[in-house]
Structure formats: structure tokens, C-alpha cells
C-alpha positions in Angstrom: 97.1 180.2 168.9 93.5 179.9 167.7 93.4 177.2 165.2 92.4 178.3 161.9 89.3 176.6 160.1 89.2 177.1 156.0 85.9 177.3 154.4 84.3 173.7 153.2 81.6 172.4 151.2 79.6 171.7 154.2 79.5 175.4 155.6 77.3 176.2 152.1 74.9 173.3 152.4 71.4 174.2 152.7 69.3 173.1 155.9 67.7 169.8 154.2 71.1 168.3 153.8 71.5 167.9 157.5 69.7 165.1 159.4 68.9 167.4 162.4 67.5 170.4 160.6 65.7 168.2 158.2 64.8 165.0 159.6 65.0 164.9 163.3 63.8 168.4 164.0 60.7 169.4 162.0 57.4 167.2 162.7 57.3 164.3 160.4 54.8 165.7 158.2 56.3 169.0 157.8 59.6 167.3 156.4 60.3 169.0 152.9 62.4 169.5 149.8 62.7 165.6 149.7 62.6 165.7 145.9 64.1 168.4 143.3 63.2 167.2 140.0 65.9 167.0 137.1 63.1 168.3 134.5 59.8 170.2 134.7 56.7 168.5 133.6 54.0 170.7 131.9 50.3 169.8 132.2 50.0 169.2 128.2 53.1 166.7 128.4 51.5 163.2 127.8 52.8 160.8 131.2 52.9 157.0 131.3 52.8 155.3 134.3 53.7 151.8 134.9 54.7 149.0 137.5 54.0 147.8 140.6 50.6 148.0 142.8 51.7 151.1 144.2 51.9 152.8 140.9 48.2 152.6 140.8 47.6 155.7 142.9 50.0 157.9 140.8 47.7 158.0 137.6 44.5 159.4 139.6 46.8 161.6 140.9 48.1 163.0 138.2 44.4 163.7 137.0 43.4 165.0 139.7 46.2 167.7 139.5 45.0 168.4 135.4 47.8 166.8 134.1 47.8 165.0 130.9 48.0 161.5 132.2 47.6 158.7 128.9 45.4 155.5 129.4 46.3 153.8 125.8 43.4 151.3 126.8 40.0 152.7 127.6 37.4 150.6 128.9 34.5 149.3 126.0 31.3 151.0 126.1 28.6 149.4 128.6 30.7 148.2 131.6 29.8 149.3 135.0 32.4 151.0 137.5 32.7 147.4 139.2 33.4 145.9 135.8 35.7 148.8 134.5 37.5 148.3 138.0 37.9 144.3 138.1 39.0 144.1 134.6 41.9 146.6 135.5 41.1 149.2 133.1 42.5 152.5 133.7 44.6 151.4 136.4 47.6 151.9 134.3 48.6 153.4 130.9 49.6 150.3 129.6 47.1 146.7 130.4 49.3 144.8 131.4 48.4 144.4 134.7 51.1 144.9 137.6 54.7 145.0 136.6 56.8 144.1 139.4 60.2 143.3 138.0 62.8 145.1 135.7 63.1 141.9 133.6 59.1 141.9 133.3 59.0 145.3 131.9 62.1 144.7 129.3 59.9 141.7 128.2 56.8 143.8 127.7 58.9 146.7 125.6 61.0 144.1 123.8 57.5 142.6 122.5 56.4 145.9 121.9 58.6 147.2 120.0 59.4 144.0 117.6 62.6 143.1 119.2 61.7 139.7 120.4 58.3 137.5 119.2 55.6 137.5 121.9 55.2 134.4 123.9 52.9 132.2 122.7 51.8 130.5 126.0 48.2 130.5 127.7 46.5 129.0 130.1 43.2 127.0 129.7 40.8 126.3 132.8 37.9 124.2 131.8 36.5 126.2 128.7 37.9 129.6 129.5 41.2 130.8 128.5 43.3 133.4 130.5 46.7 135.1 130.0 49.8 134.0 132.1 51.7 137.3 131.8 48.7 139.3 133.3 46.5 136.1 135.0 44.2 138.8 137.1 43.4 141.3 134.1 40.3 139.1 133.0 38.6 137.2 135.9 36.3 135.7 133.7 38.8 134.9 131.2 38.6 134.6 127.1 36.4 132.7 125.0 39.4 131.0 123.2 43.3 130.9 123.1 43.4 133.2 120.3 41.3 135.8 121.8 43.8 135.9 124.5 46.5 136.6 121.8 44.8 138.9 120.2 44.5 140.9 123.5 47.9 140.7 124.2 48.9 142.3 120.8 46.5 144.9 121.4 47.9 145.9 124.2 51.5 145.7 122.6 50.1 147.6 120.1 49.0 150.3 122.5 52.5 150.2 124.4 54.5 150.9 121.2 52.2 153.7 120.1 52.3 155.5 123.9 56.0 155.5 124.2 56.5 157.1 121.1 54.3 159.7 121.7 55.1 160.4 125.5 56.8 163.0 127.5 57.4 161.4 130.4 57.2 157.6 132.0 57.1 156.9 135.5 58.1 153.5 136.6 57.6 152.0 139.7 59.6 149.2 140.6 58.5 146.4 143.2 60.3 143.0 143.3 63.6 141.4 142.7 62.4 137.6 142.7 60.2 136.6 139.9 59.6 133.2 138.3 60.4 132.5 134.6 59.8 129.8 132.1 63.0 127.7 131.7 61.9 126.6 128.0 61.3 129.8 126.6 62.9 132.2 129.2 59.4 134.4 129.5 59.0 136.0 133.0 55.7 135.5 134.9 54.4 138.5 137.5 53.6 136.0 140.0 54.1 132.5 140.5 52.5 129.7 138.3 49.7 128.2 140.4 49.0 131.0 142.8 46.6 132.9 140.6 46.2 130.8 137.8 47.5 128.0 136.3 49.7 125.0 137.6 52.9 124.9 138.9 55.2 122.6 137.4 58.8 122.7 138.7 60.2 121.1 135.4 59.2 124.2 133.8 58.8 127.2 136.2 62.2 128.2 137.8 62.9 130.6 140.7 65.0 133.6 140.1 66.1 136.6 142.7 67.7 139.2 140.2 71.1 140.7 141.1 72.2 144.4 141.2 73.6 143.7 138.2 70.8 141.8 136.2 68.1 144.4 137.1 70.7 147.1 135.9 71.1 145.0 132.8 67.1 144.4 132.1 66.5 148.3 133.2 69.1 149.8 130.8 68.2 147.4 127.9 64.4 148.4 128.3 65.2 152.1 129.0 66.9 151.8 125.6 64.4 150.4 123.7 62.1 153.2 125.2 64.4 156.0 124.1 65.1 154.8 120.3 61.3 154.7 119.9 61.5 158.4 121.6 64.4 160.3 122.2 62.8 163.1 123.8 61.2 160.8 126.5 62.0 161.3 130.1 62.0 158.6 132.8 60.8 158.9 136.4 61.9 155.9 138.5 60.6 154.6 142.1 60.8 152.2 144.2 57.5 150.7 145.7 57.5 150.8 149.7 55.1 148.0 149.8 57.0 144.9 151.0 56.7 141.4 149.9 54.2 139.2 151.0 56.5 136.5 150.7 59.8 135.4 149.6 60.8 132.4 147.7 64.0 132.4 149.1 63.1 130.3 152.3 64.9 133.2 154.3 63.2 135.7 156.3 60.1 137.8 154.4 62.2 141.2 156.5 65.6 140.7 155.0 64.4 139.3 151.7 62.1 142.7 151.4 65.4 144.6 152.4 67.2 142.7 149.6 65.0 143.4 147.1 64.3 147.1 148.0 68.1 148.0 148.2 69.0 146.7 144.6 66.0 148.1 143.1 66.8 151.5 145.1 70.6 151.2 144.2 70.0 150.2 140.1 67.4 153.3 140.1 70.2 155.8 141.8 72.9 154.5 139.2 70.6 154.9 136.0 69.6 158.5 137.6 73.5 159.2 137.6 74.3 157.9 134.2 71.5 159.2 132.2 70.3 162.7 132.1 66.9 162.0 130.9 66.6 159.7 134.4 65.5 161.0 137.6 64.6 159.4 140.9 61.8 160.2 143.1 62.1 159.0 146.7 58.4 157.3 147.3 60.3 154.4 148.9 62.0 156.5 151.5 59.5 158.6 152.0 57.2 155.5 153.6 59.6 153.7 155.2 61.9 156.8 156.6 62.7 157.0 160.6 60.5 159.6 161.3 57.7 158.3 160.2 57.6 154.9 162.1 55.5 152.6 160.4 52.7 155.3 160.6 51.9 155.1 157.0 51.4 151.6 156.9 48.0 149.7 157.8 48.3 147.4 160.6 49.3 144.4 158.1 52.7 146.5 158.2 52.1 146.1 154.6 49.6 148.2 153.0 50.3 151.9 152.5 47.3 154.3 154.2 45.8 156.3 152.3 47.5 159.0 154.6 50.5 157.6 153.4 49.8 157.8 149.4 48.7 161.7 149.7 51.4 162.1 151.9 53.6 161.1 149.1 51.8 162.4 146.0 52.2 165.9 147.9 55.5 165.4 147.9 55.8 164.3 144.0 53.3 166.9 142.8 54.2 169.8 144.7 58.0 169.6 143.8 56.6 168.8 139.9 54.1 170.8 139.2 52.9 174.3 139.5 49.9 174.6 142.2 46.1 174.2 140.2 44.4 177.4 139.7 41.5 176.2 141.7 41.1 173.9 144.8 41.5 170.0 143.7 42.6 166.6 145.3 46.1 167.5 145.2 47.1 165.5 148.0 46.5 162.7 145.9 43.0 159.8 145.6 41.7 158.3 148.7 42.3 154.6 148.2 39.9 151.7 149.3 41.4 150.1 152.4 41.4 146.8 150.9 44.1 148.0 148.2 46.1 145.3 148.9 43.6 143.5 146.6 45.2 145.0 143.7 48.7 143.4 144.3 48.9 140.5 143.0 51.6 138.8 144.9 49.3 139.2 148.0 47.5 136.3 147.0 50.8 134.6 148.7 49.6 135.6 152.1 47.0 132.9 151.7 49.5 130.1 151.3 51.2 131.1 155.3 50.8 129.9 158.4 47.5 130.7 160.3 
């Protein structure tokens, strides 16, 4: 007797759903269908970008594609291109600098929405004043503490206005490790004393967020955004850039795996919970087995221009129709020194030589 095989779900799956046909057999650069967008994005839809240093590539690539990428605080007249870059005008939609953690993103949106009062902490070095929540933003600092707070209020107002009008927010998550002010609960983008300020163990505490904490903070942040704009759609990504250093004292490789796993899991969970949330696999595209670290520089941390271009081809190719005329749709060609724009890259200075 011949064994009877009844129809089952695997018989009707597309080739992209099988490892052999989708991953093992194609040439790595020929791998396709990595993402099926949950919603469309028109060329006139205002798009916001925020997050860790890898997110810096997304906005310019959207512009190259003719998309409506919004920058809420344009550079003032008279600045040279180098000055605009060093003061981080046009890096993200919001002039916040890098936002690495869900807690930091929640903090910015909570203050922008008026849910909480912005922290009043300011750093002073000699006769110059700096913002501890974006310490690399103004390399020369401000003339006064009030100027720091004014600049912060300007950014918070810009965030609130942009979120209310946006069609889509693309948020790149980077880390679970963060430093907090034990007295105020404020979250810093990097450890105090590394870029600016002085570390004080009585004030500054290390925290490594759990899945539950990241889910809580990101859910709260997205809830604030949707309260201001019920039509807002969100695309979550996870940065493929590893930790420069881990404050846990453990191995940097396992600490990176922990952080990225938690962030990836939360992003997937939120995409399951909310129709307005989608997940784009930038992390998998760069770190996936077929690519054998080919998309990293020799430091195994900085993503190469070819890696960025491959990610953006996958993203834009799935999300938008091709442009009418040839353009740089493959994405921008970032500087080889791109790691300079990751605040936590400064931590490598403190490592052994």
C-alpha cells in the first residue's frame, strides 16, 4: 500500500519561505523578497526618521528616491557644509542626535507631548554650556545654560509638530544598555564623562533593559505619537551596528546578541500587536549567514557603503515604485569614517591597546 499524503500548508508556500531556495542557493546579492510592506508609502507622504547612528542613512536615501523626508530643524543660513555636518543638521528628522534606546525615545516624545516636564540639566565646561541629552550636537557649546534649554525647547516643539503631521515614522533601535540619572530618572544617550561631563557613581546608574521594559517604553512612545496623530504609521528596524563596549563587564559579542535579540523581539511583537506597525529586517540583511560579515568594515562594526546600499535597495524596492529616471536609489555612499557619528564609538578609546 502506498502511504497517502494529505495536503498541508507547506505545499503552498512561496520559494522565499524555504531556506534552501531563498537563502542557500541564490548568490547573496541576488536574495530578494526579504520584506513585504504592510502598508504603502506615497511620494508625498511626510516621512520621519529617528534612532541610532545607522538611521542616518535612511533619510538621504529617501530623498534620493524622491520621497518626502522631513527635516524639522533646517540649518540656519551661513553655515558651511562642514559646520552643518558637525552640528548635525539634517542627520535625522529631529535634531536630537542619536536615539539609541526605547527609553530615550520615550523621553523625547513624552517631553515633546507635554506629558512630562523636560529635564533642566545642563553641562558646563569652562565658559561653555552643553546639553547632556545630545552631547555631540554642538561641538562648540552654547553661551549660557538658558541657551541650551532654549535649543532643547525648540527641538521638542519641532518634534511635536512633525509627529502630528507625519504619514510615517521610521525608527531604528540600537541598544538596550543605557545610563540614567538616579535622582530624576532621565536617560542619557551615552555614559556621562565619555563625551561630555563628569561621571558620578552617586548619580549615574547603569541599566540594561529587559524585553518587558523595552516593550513598555516603546509601546508608551508609540502611544503618544498615535494620540497626536491617529493616522501615523511606524516602521521599526534594528541597527546591525554592534555595541562598541558593554558596561555589563561581559563579552561584547554576547552583550550585542542580547541587545539585538531583545530589540528584534520587541519590534516583532509590536508589529503583531498593532496594524500600524511594521518591521523592516535591516539587521538580518547585514548580519545574515549568507553575507558572512561581508557588509562590515575590518573592525566588524561599521557597515560598509555596499551594505548600506543593499539594505536601502531592499527597503525602497519593496516600499516604493521605481523612480521615473535613474537616481541613486541604491542609497547614499557614506564616508568611510561613518563610525564617527555613532556617539558610543568613543567608548573604544577606553579599551585596551
